[in-house]
Biopython code that builds the backbone (N, CA, C, O; Angstrom):
import numpy as np
from Bio.PDB.StructureBuilder import StructureBuilder

atoms = [
    (1, "UNK", "N", (0.817, -1.246, 0.024)),
    (1, "UNK", "CA", (0.016, 0.016, 0.016)),
    (1, "UNK", "C", (0.865, 1.279, -0.006)),
    (1, "UNK", "O", (0.555, 2.249, -0.697)),
    (2, "UNK", "N", (1.931, 1.240, 0.758)),
    (2, "UNK", "CA", (2.862, 2.380, 0.836)),
    (2, "UNK", "C", (3.533, 2.577, -0.568)),
    (2, "UNK", "O", (3.689, 3.715, -1.011)),
    (3, "UNK", "N", (3.907, 1.530, -1.226)),
    (3, "UNK", "CA", (4.472, 1.713, -2.518)),
    (3, "UNK", "C", (3.501, 2.324, -3.533)),
    (3, "UNK", "O", (3.948, 3.113, -4.365)),
    (4, "UNK", "N", (2.251, 2.019, -3.516)),
    (4, "UNK", "CA", (1.262, 2.595, -4.374)),
    (4, "UNK", "C", (1.156, 4.065, -4.094)),
    (4, "UNK", "O", (1.066, 4.833, -5.052)),
    (5, "UNK", "N", (1.157, 4.538, -2.828)),
    (5, "UNK", "CA", (1.022, 5.908, -2.501)),
    (5, "UNK", "C", (2.315, 6.655, -2.988)),
    (5, "UNK", "O", (2.217, 7.775, -3.490)),
    (6, "UNK", "N", (3.479, 6.054, -2.843)),
    (6, "UNK", "CA", (4.665, 6.647, -3.382)),
    (6, "UNK", "C", (4.592, 6.863, -4.831)),
    (6, "UNK", "O", (4.864, 7.964, -5.310)),
    (7, "UNK", "N", (4.227, 5.831, -5.573)),
    (7, "UNK", "CA", (4.054, 5.947, -6.968)),
    (7, "UNK", "C", (3.069, 6.998, -7.472)),
    (7, "UNK", "O", (3.316, 7.700, -8.452)),
    (8, "UNK", "N", (1.973, 7.076, -6.780)),
    (8, "UNK", "CA", (0.993, 8.073, -7.108)),
    (8, "UNK", "C", (1.483, 9.451, -6.826)),
    (8, "UNK", "O", (1.163, 10.381, -7.567)),
    (9, "UNK", "N", (2.262, 9.624, -5.762)),
    (9, "UNK", "CA", (2.858, 10.938, -5.434)),
    (9, "UNK", "C", (3.797, 11.435, -6.518)),
    (9, "UNK", "O", (3.821, 12.602, -6.909)),
    (10, "UNK", "N", (4.606, 10.409, -6.993)),
    (10, "UNK", "CA", (5.585, 10.716, -8.045)),
    (10, "UNK", "C", (4.893, 11.081, -9.346)),
    (10, "UNK", "O", (5.323, 11.999, -10.045)),
    (11, "UNK", "N", (3.853, 10.390, -9.664)),
    (11, "UNK", "CA", (3.045, 10.721, -10.820)),
    (11, "UNK", "C", (2.435, 12.078, -10.730)),
    (11, "UNK", "O", (2.478, 12.856, -11.683)),
    (12, "UNK", "N", (1.859, 12.373, -9.579)),
    (12, "UNK", "CA", (1.322, 13.758, -9.322)),
    (12, "UNK", "C", (2.348, 14.831, -9.579)),
    (12, "UNK", "O", (2.064, 15.857, -10.197)),
    (13, "UNK", "N", (3.592, 14.565, -9.077)),
    (13, "UNK", "CA", (4.646, 15.636, -9.222)),
    (13, "UNK", "C", (4.964, 15.764, -10.720)),
    (13, "UNK", "O", (5.169, 16.865, -11.231)),
    (14, "UNK", "N", (4.999, 14.613, -11.411)),
    (14, "UNK", "CA", (5.324, 14.734, -12.894)),
    (14, "UNK", "C", (4.258, 15.499, -13.634)),
    (14, "UNK", "O", (4.551, 16.303, -14.519)),
    (15, "UNK", "N", (3.003, 15.242, -13.263)),
    (15, "UNK", "CA", (1.930, 15.934, -13.969)),
    (15, "UNK", "C", (1.928, 17.442, -13.635)),
    (15, "UNK", "O", (1.708, 18.272, -14.517)),
    (16, "UNK", "N", (2.167, 17.776, -12.401)),
    (16, "UNK", "CA", (2.251, 19.136, -12.062)),
    (16, "UNK", "C", (3.415, 19.846, -12.704)),
    (16, "UNK", "O", (3.279, 20.997, -13.120)),
    (17, "UNK", "N", (4.579, 19.178, -12.798)),
    (17, "UNK", "CA", (5.700, 19.746, -13.529)),
    (17, "UNK", "C", (5.417, 20.021, -15.000)),
    (17, "UNK", "O", (5.814, 21.049, -15.548)),
    (18, "UNK", "N", (4.712, 19.066, -15.628)),
    (18, "UNK", "CA", (4.391, 19.222, -16.960)),
    (18, "UNK", "C", (3.379, 20.313, -17.252)),
    (18, "UNK", "O", (3.482, 21.011, -18.261)),
    (19, "UNK", "N", (2.387, 20.461, -16.357)),
    (19, "UNK", "CA", (1.485, 21.601, -16.427)),
    (19, "UNK", "C", (2.187, 22.958, -16.285)),
    (19, "UNK", "O", (1.859, 23.919, -16.980)),
    (20, "UNK", "N", (3.157, 23.009, -15.372)),
    (20, "UNK", "CA", (3.935, 24.194, -15.200)),
    (20, "UNK", "C", (4.751, 24.563, -16.461)),
    (20, "UNK", "O", (4.842, 25.734, -16.829)),
    (21, "UNK", "N", (5.333, 23.552, -17.106)),
    (21, "UNK", "CA", (6.065, 23.779, -18.346)),
    (21, "UNK", "C", (5.221, 24.267, -19.417)),
    (21, "UNK", "O", (5.636, 25.149, -20.170)),
    (22, "UNK", "N", (4.011, 23.736, -19.549)),
    (22, "UNK", "CA", (2.983, 24.131, -20.565)),
    (22, "UNK", "C", (2.613, 25.590, -20.269)),
    (22, "UNK", "O", (2.584, 26.427, -21.171)),
    (23, "UNK", "N", (2.341, 25.873, -19.037)),
    (23, "UNK", "CA", (1.863, 27.253, -18.674)),
    (23, "UNK", "C", (3.014, 28.292, -18.966)),
    (23, "UNK", "O", (2.733, 29.412, -19.394)),
    (24, "UNK", "N", (4.231, 27.927, -18.741)),
    (24, "UNK", "CA", (5.339, 28.903, -19.000)),
    (24, "UNK", "C", (5.396, 29.137, -20.573)),
    (24, "UNK", "O", (5.577, 30.267, -21.026)),
    (25, "UNK", "N", (5.241, 28.077, -21.345)),
    (25, "UNK", "CA", (5.323, 28.224, -22.758)),
    (25, "UNK", "C", (4.174, 29.081, -23.323)),
    (25, "UNK", "O", (4.368, 29.900, -24.222)),
    (26, "UNK", "N", (2.982, 28.863, -22.768)),
    (26, "UNK", "CA", (1.836, 29.657, -23.156)),
    (26, "UNK", "C", (1.977, 31.138, -22.790)),
    (26, "UNK", "O", (1.602, 32.017, -23.566)),
    (27, "UNK", "N", (2.514, 31.397, -21.614)),
    (27, "UNK", "CA", (2.821, 32.797, -21.179)),
    (27, "UNK", "C", (3.789, 33.416, -22.110)),
    (27, "UNK", "O", (3.586, 34.573, -22.479)),
    (28, "UNK", "N", (4.876, 32.726, -22.546)),
    (28, "UNK", "CA", (5.907, 33.260, -23.383)),
    (28, "UNK", "C", (5.296, 33.545, -24.726)),
    (28, "UNK", "O", (5.543, 34.617, -25.277)),
    (29, "UNK", "N", (4.503, 32.641, -25.293)),
    (29, "UNK", "CA", (3.890, 32.861, -26.585)),
    (29, "UNK", "C", (2.872, 34.085, -26.558)),
    (29, "UNK", "O", (2.787, 34.881, -27.493)),
    (30, "UNK", "N", (2.141, 34.156, -25.448)),
    (30, "UNK", "CA", (1.185, 35.262, -25.307)),
    (30, "UNK", "C", (1.948, 36.587, -25.231)),
    (30, "UNK", "O", (1.542, 37.562, -25.863)),
    (31, "UNK", "N", (2.993, 36.639, -24.507)),
    (31, "UNK", "CA", (3.786, 37.844, -24.412)),
    (31, "UNK", "C", (4.457, 38.191, -25.728)),
    (31, "UNK", "O", (4.512, 39.365, -26.093)),
    (32, "UNK", "N", (4.960, 37.217, -26.439)),
    (32, "UNK", "CA", (5.536, 37.417, -27.793)),
    (32, "UNK", "C", (4.521, 38.061, -28.718)),
    (32, "UNK", "O", (4.824, 39.003, -29.450)),
    (33, "UNK", "N", (3.368, 37.554, -28.669)),
    (33, "UNK", "CA", (2.267, 37.981, -29.648)),
    (33, "UNK", "C", (1.967, 39.402, -29.555)),
    (33, "UNK", "O", (1.554, 39.980, -30.561)),
    (34, "UNK", "N", (2.130, 40.039, -28.445)),
    (34, "UNK", "CA", (1.860, 41.507, -28.311)),
    (34, "UNK", "C", (3.105, 42.341, -28.266)),
    (34, "UNK", "O", (3.016, 43.566, -28.343)),
    (35, "UNK", "N", (4.297, 41.718, -28.141)),
    (35, "UNK", "CA", (5.489, 42.452, -27.861)),
    (35, "UNK", "C", (6.310, 42.941, -29.013)),
    (35, "UNK", "O", (7.166, 43.804, -28.820)),
    (36, "UNK", "N", (6.099, 42.443, -30.188)),
    (36, "UNK", "CA", (6.969, 42.825, -31.353)),
    (36, "UNK", "C", (6.741, 44.264, -31.807)),
    (36, "UNK", "O", (5.855, 44.548, -32.613)),
    (37, "UNK", "N", (7.562, 45.160, -31.271)),
    (37, "UNK", "CA", (7.537, 46.534, -31.641)),
    (37, "UNK", "C", (6.123, 47.149, -31.430)),
    (37, "UNK", "O", (5.697, 48.028, -32.179)),
    (38, "UNK", "N", (5.434, 46.672, -30.417)),
    (38, "UNK", "CA", (4.161, 47.239, -30.150)),
    (38, "UNK", "C", (3.038, 46.907, -31.097)),
    (38, "UNK", "O", (1.890, 47.318, -30.923)),
    (39, "UNK", "N", (3.428, 46.111, -32.154)),
    (39, "UNK", "CA", (2.473, 45.727, -33.214)),
    (39, "UNK", "C", (1.874, 44.369, -32.847)),
    (39, "UNK", "O", (2.584, 43.512, -32.320)),
    (40, "UNK", "N", (0.576, 44.153, -33.116)),
    (40, "UNK", "CA", (-0.058, 42.898, -32.831)),
    (40, "UNK", "C", (0.436, 41.858, -33.844)),
    (40, "UNK", "O", (0.584, 42.142, -35.033)),
    (41, "UNK", "N", (0.689, 40.629, -33.328)),
    (41, "UNK", "CA", (1.125, 39.573, -34.176)),
    (41, "UNK", "C", (0.010, 38.542, -34.479)),
    (41, "UNK", "O", (-0.738, 38.143, -33.587)),
    (42, "UNK", "N", (-0.073, 38.161, -35.640)),
    (42, "UNK", "CA", (-1.044, 37.172, -36.067)),
    (42, "UNK", "C", (-0.352, 35.855, -36.393)),
    (42, "UNK", "O", (0.724, 35.832, -36.990)),
    (43, "UNK", "N", (-0.993, 34.756, -35.987)),
    (43, "UNK", "CA", (-0.377, 33.445, -36.285)),
    (43, "UNK", "C", (-0.988, 32.884, -37.578)),
    (43, "UNK", "O", (-1.818, 33.540, -38.208)),
    (44, "UNK", "N", (-0.580, 31.683, -37.966)),
    (44, "UNK", "CA", (-1.036, 31.091, -39.215)),
    (44, "UNK", "C", (-2.580, 31.014, -39.293)),
    (44, "UNK", "O", (-3.191, 31.388, -40.294)),
    (45, "UNK", "N", (-3.173, 30.519, -38.208)),
    (45, "UNK", "CA", (-4.615, 30.344, -38.167)),
    (45, "UNK", "C", (-5.320, 31.672, -38.299)),
    (45, "UNK", "O", (-6.287, 31.797, -39.049)),
    (46, "UNK", "N", (-4.818, 32.710, -37.539)),
    (46, "UNK", "CA", (-5.471, 34.057, -37.697)),
    (46, "UNK", "C", (-5.384, 34.574, -39.110)),
    (46, "UNK", "O", (-6.365, 35.105, -39.631)),
    (47, "UNK", "N", (-4.258, 34.437, -39.734)),
    (47, "UNK", "CA", (-4.127, 34.952, -41.030)),
    (47, "UNK", "C", (-4.904, 34.135, -42.101)),
    (47, "UNK", "O", (-5.421, 34.706, -43.062)),
    (48, "UNK", "N", (-4.977, 32.843, -41.929)),
    (48, "UNK", "CA", (-5.784, 32.067, -42.875)),
    (48, "UNK", "C", (-7.245, 32.432, -42.777)),
    (48, "UNK", "O", (-7.928, 32.509, -43.798)),
    (49, "UNK", "N", (-7.720, 32.650, -41.632)),
    (49, "UNK", "CA", (-9.112, 33.100, -41.395)),
    (49, "UNK", "C", (-9.379, 34.488, -42.028)),
    (49, "UNK", "O", (-10.417, 34.736, -42.640)),
    (50, "UNK", "N", (-8.430, 35.327, -41.852)),
    (50, "UNK", "CA", (-8.515, 36.735, -42.296)),
    (50, "UNK", "C", (-8.503, 36.754, -43.870)),
    (50, "UNK", "O", (-9.310, 37.431, -44.508)),
    (51, "UNK", "N", (-7.620, 36.036, -44.405)),
    (51, "UNK", "CA", (-7.483, 36.030, -45.875)),
    (51, "UNK", "C", (-8.434, 35.084, -46.591)),
    (51, "UNK", "O", (-8.641, 35.188, -47.800)),
    (52, "UNK", "N", (-9.000, 34.178, -45.842)),
    (52, "UNK", "CA", (-9.875, 33.160, -46.421)),
    (52, "UNK", "C", (-9.078, 32.148, -47.277)),
    (52, "UNK", "O", (-9.539, 31.750, -48.347)),
    (53, "UNK", "N", (-7.921, 31.745, -46.821)),
    (53, "UNK", "CA", (-7.111, 30.815, -47.597)),
    (53, "UNK", "C", (-6.691, 29.612, -46.681)),
    (53, "UNK", "O", (-6.872, 29.647, -45.464)),
    (54, "UNK", "N", (-6.140, 28.583, -47.307)),
    (54, "UNK", "CA", (-5.678, 27.436, -46.610)),
    (54, "UNK", "C", (-4.282, 27.669, -45.973)),
    (54, "UNK", "O", (-3.613, 28.639, -46.328)),
    (55, "UNK", "N", (-3.846, 26.825, -45.069)),
    (55, "UNK", "CA", (-2.528, 26.843, -44.540)),
    (55, "UNK", "C", (-1.478, 26.664, -45.637)),
    (55, "UNK", "O", (-0.418, 27.291, -45.637)),
    (56, "UNK", "N", (-1.830, 25.771, -46.574)),
    (56, "UNK", "CA", (-0.904, 25.487, -47.701)),
    (56, "UNK", "C", (-0.695, 26.735, -48.553)),
    (56, "UNK", "O", (0.432, 27.033, -48.949)),
    (57, "UNK", "N", (-1.740, 27.445, -48.829)),
    (57, "UNK", "CA", (-1.652, 28.639, -49.655)),
    (57, "UNK", "C", (-0.791, 29.652, -48.918)),
    (57, "UNK", "O", (0.035, 30.335, -49.524)),
    (58, "UNK", "N", (-0.985, 29.746, -47.619)),
    (58, "UNK", "CA", (-0.186, 30.700, -46.814)),
    (58, "UNK", "C", (1.263, 30.291, -46.866)),
    (58, "UNK", "O", (2.139, 31.151, -46.959)),
    (59, "UNK", "N", (1.551, 28.970, -46.807)),
    (59, "UNK", "CA", (2.896, 28.541, -46.890)),
    (59, "UNK", "C", (3.559, 28.908, -48.237)),
    (59, "UNK", "O", (4.745, 29.226, -48.315)),
    (60, "UNK", "N", (2.752, 28.848, -49.252)),
    (60, "UNK", "CA", (3.183, 29.258, -50.599)),
    (60, "UNK", "C", (3.549, 30.746, -50.635)),
    (60, "UNK", "O", (4.571, 31.128, -51.205)),
    (61, "UNK", "N", (2.697, 31.585, -50.016)),
    (61, "UNK", "CA", (2.921, 32.972, -49.937)),
    (61, "UNK", "C", (4.293, 33.259, -49.263)),
    (61, "UNK", "O", (5.078, 34.107, -49.688)),
    (62, "UNK", "N", (4.517, 32.453, -48.143)),
    (62, "UNK", "CA", (5.865, 32.657, -47.495)),
    (62, "UNK", "C", (6.999, 32.263, -48.363)),
    (62, "UNK", "O", (7.999, 32.973, -48.471)),
    (63, "UNK", "N", (6.841, 31.076, -49.016)),
    (63, "UNK", "CA", (7.873, 30.482, -49.845)),
    (63, "UNK", "C", (8.262, 31.505, -50.992)),
    (63, "UNK", "O", (9.434, 31.756, -51.273)),
    (64, "UNK", "N", (7.183, 32.065, -51.618)),
    (64, "UNK", "CA", (7.418, 32.967, -52.739)),
    (64, "UNK", "C", (7.694, 34.429, -52.260)),
    (64, "UNK", "O", (7.797, 35.352, -53.067)),
    (65, "UNK", "N", (7.807, 34.590, -50.950)),
    (65, "UNK", "CA", (8.142, 35.878, -50.296)),
    (65, "UNK", "C", (7.081, 36.927, -50.646)),
    (65, "UNK", "O", (7.415, 38.108, -50.744)),
    (66, "UNK", "N", (5.859, 36.552, -50.830)),
    (66, "UNK", "CA", (4.765, 37.441, -51.052)),
    (66, "UNK", "C", (4.384, 38.124, -49.788)),
    (66, "UNK", "O", (3.944, 39.272, -49.836)),
    (67, "UNK", "N", (4.520, 37.516, -48.698)),
    (67, "UNK", "CA", (4.174, 38.006, -47.338)),
    (67, "UNK", "C", (5.297, 37.838, -46.382)),
    (67, "UNK", "O", (5.914, 36.773, -46.365)),
    (68, "UNK", "N", (5.617, 38.853, -45.553)),
    (68, "UNK", "CA", (6.651, 38.848, -44.617)),
    (68, "UNK", "C", (6.280, 38.112, -43.349)),
    (68, "UNK", "O", (5.165, 38.299, -42.862)),
    (69, "UNK", "N", (7.130, 37.301, -42.792)),
    (69, "UNK", "CA", (6.778, 36.605, -41.579)),
    (69, "UNK", "C", (8.013, 36.553, -40.610)),
    (69, "UNK", "O", (9.151, 36.855, -40.970)),
    (70, "UNK", "N", (7.691, 36.159, -39.399)),
    (70, "UNK", "CA", (8.725, 36.036, -38.362)),
    (70, "UNK", "C", (8.478, 34.701, -37.624)),
    (70, "UNK", "O", (7.347, 34.248, -37.450)),
    (71, "UNK", "N", (9.614, 34.099, -37.201)),
    (71, "UNK", "CA", (9.499, 32.885, -36.510)),
    (71, "UNK", "C", (10.073, 33.021, -35.050)),
    (71, "UNK", "O", (11.206, 33.456, -34.842)),
    (72, "UNK", "N", (9.216, 32.621, -34.058)),
    (72, "UNK", "CA", (9.601, 32.611, -32.653)),
    (72, "UNK", "C", (9.225, 31.230, -32.052)),
    (72, "UNK", "O", (8.083, 30.779, -32.141)),
    (73, "UNK", "N", (10.206, 30.607, -31.460)),
    (73, "UNK", "CA", (9.979, 29.237, -30.914)),
    (73, "UNK", "C", (9.324, 28.345, -31.958)),
    (73, "UNK", "O", (8.336, 27.680, -31.645)),
    (74, "UNK", "N", (9.832, 28.303, -33.180)),
    (74, "UNK", "CA", (9.301, 27.460, -34.226)),
    (74, "UNK", "C", (7.790, 27.742, -34.566)),
    (74, "UNK", "O", (7.096, 26.886, -35.115)),
    (75, "UNK", "N", (7.338, 28.918, -34.231)),
    (75, "UNK", "CA", (5.952, 29.298, -34.514)),
    (75, "UNK", "C", (6.105, 30.502, -35.437)),
    (75, "UNK", "O", (6.989, 31.339, -35.253)),
    (76, "UNK", "N", (5.197, 30.573, -36.465)),
    (76, "UNK", "CA", (5.256, 31.660, -37.420)),
    (76, "UNK", "C", (4.256, 32.734, -37.086)),
    (76, "UNK", "O", (3.108, 32.450, -36.746)),
    (77, "UNK", "N", (4.701, 33.981, -37.186)),
    (77, "UNK", "CA", (3.853, 35.172, -36.882)),
    (77, "UNK", "C", (4.003, 36.155, -38.057)),
    (77, "UNK", "O", (4.949, 36.168, -38.845)),
    (78, "UNK", "N", (2.911, 36.994, -38.064)),
    (78, "UNK", "CA", (2.845, 38.043, -39.100)),
    (78, "UNK", "C", (2.445, 39.325, -38.391)),
    (78, "UNK", "O", (1.499, 39.339, -37.603)),
    (79, "UNK", "N", (3.205, 40.459, -38.687)),
    (79, "UNK", "CA", (2.771, 41.675, -38.086)),
    (79, "UNK", "C", (1.521, 42.183, -38.692)),
    (79, "UNK", "O", (1.354, 42.167, -39.912)),
    (80, "UNK", "N", (0.587, 42.660, -37.813)),
    (80, "UNK", "CA", (-0.708, 43.124, -38.280)),
    (80, "UNK", "C", (-0.576, 44.332, -39.285)),
    (80, "UNK", "O", (-1.329, 44.448, -40.252)),
    (81, "UNK", "N", (0.424, 45.213, -38.993)),
    (81, "UNK", "CA", (0.562, 46.377, -39.858)),
    (81, "UNK", "C", (1.063, 45.904, -41.309)),
    (81, "UNK", "O", (0.662, 46.444, -42.340)),
    (82, "UNK", "N", (1.958, 44.868, -41.286)),
    (82, "UNK", "CA", (2.420, 44.410, -42.585)),
    (82, "UNK", "C", (1.308, 43.644, -43.324)),
    (82, "UNK", "O", (1.213, 43.735, -44.548)),
    (83, "UNK", "N", (0.515, 42.936, -42.639)),
    (83, "UNK", "CA", (-0.633, 42.251, -43.252)),
    (83, "UNK", "C", (-1.598, 43.294, -43.896)),
    (83, "UNK", "O", (-2.098, 43.122, -45.008)),
    (84, "UNK", "N", (-1.816, 44.367, -43.131)),
    (84, "UNK", "CA", (-2.644, 45.443, -43.593)),
    (84, "UNK", "C", (-2.073, 46.001, -44.875)),
    (84, "UNK", "O", (-2.820, 46.231, -45.827)),
    (85, "UNK", "N", (-0.807, 46.221, -44.930)),
    (85, "UNK", "CA", (-0.145, 46.797, -46.129)),
    (85, "UNK", "C", (-0.230, 45.821, -47.290)),
    (85, "UNK", "O", (-0.446, 46.235, -48.429)),
    (86, "UNK", "N", (-0.057, 44.479, -47.008)),
    (86, "UNK", "CA", (-0.272, 43.448, -47.971)),
    (86, "UNK", "C", (-1.579, 43.477, -48.617)),
    (86, "UNK", "O", (-1.704, 43.340, -49.834)),
    (87, "UNK", "N", (-2.601, 43.662, -47.779)),
    (87, "UNK", "CA", (-4.018, 43.649, -48.202)),
    (87, "UNK", "C", (-4.225, 44.906, -49.174)),
    (87, "UNK", "O", (-4.901, 44.834, -50.200)),
    (88, "UNK", "N", (-3.604, 46.007, -48.763)),
    (88, "UNK", "CA", (-3.778, 47.287, -49.527)),
    (88, "UNK", "C", (-3.165, 47.059, -50.941)),
    (88, "UNK", "O", (-3.763, 47.422, -51.954)),
    (89, "UNK", "N", (-1.976, 46.456, -50.973)),
    (89, "UNK", "CA", (-1.283, 46.334, -52.242)),
    (89, "UNK", "C", (-1.965, 45.307, -53.151)),
    (89, "UNK", "O", (-1.836, 45.368, -54.374)),
    (90, "UNK", "N", (-2.698, 44.355, -52.535)),
    (90, "UNK", "CA", (-3.375, 43.293, -53.295)),
    (90, "UNK", "C", (-4.811, 43.733, -53.672)),
    (90, "UNK", "O", (-5.531, 42.984, -54.332)),
    (91, "UNK", "N", (-5.216, 44.930, -53.259)),
    (91, "UNK", "CA", (-6.519, 45.472, -53.550)),
    (91, "UNK", "C", (-7.691, 45.002, -52.811)),
    (91, "UNK", "O", (-8.825, 45.201, -53.246)),
    (92, "UNK", "N", (-7.454, 44.351, -51.648)),
    (92, "UNK", "CA", (-8.539, 43.995, -50.792)),
    (92, "UNK", "C", (-8.832, 45.023, -49.733)),
    (92, "UNK", "O", (-7.915, 45.694, -49.259)),
    (93, "UNK", "N", (-10.136, 45.174, -49.331)),
    (93, "UNK", "CA", (-10.417, 46.135, -48.289)),
    (93, "UNK", "C", (-10.049, 45.527, -46.902)),
    (93, "UNK", "O", (-10.115, 44.314, -46.699)),
    (94, "UNK", "N", (-9.669, 46.406, -45.981)),
    (94, "UNK", "CA", (-9.325, 45.957, -44.632)),
    (94, "UNK", "C", (-10.376, 46.279, -43.667)),
    (94, "UNK", "O", (-10.243, 45.969, -42.483)),
]
sb = StructureBuilder()
sb.init_structure("model")
sb.init_model(0)
sb.init_chain("A")
sb.init_seg("    ")
for serial, (resi, resn, name, xyz) in enumerate(atoms, 1):
    if name == "N":
        sb.init_residue(resn, " ", resi, " ")
    sb.init_atom(name, np.array(xyz, "f"), 0.0, 1.0, " ", f" {name:<3s}", serial, name[0])
structure = sb.get_structure()
């Protein structure tokens, strides 16, 4: 019985440590999203919804350097002001 309690306590500590790590990562990403030169950052999902395109189309835009992007912690972001400029040059209303 004592061994089971020890094992459960170890598992609980592992779970709490994992949640703490996830929370830190989410905090860092949240801070990054608002911190880039005071400009709001959009991620892939935000931009796909805004433009009405698929993630693959967005990847093509990046590959062809049609739209400027930034990578932080292996996550891709786009400055809202640059997206707005992109939309103006492409003739879409913002």
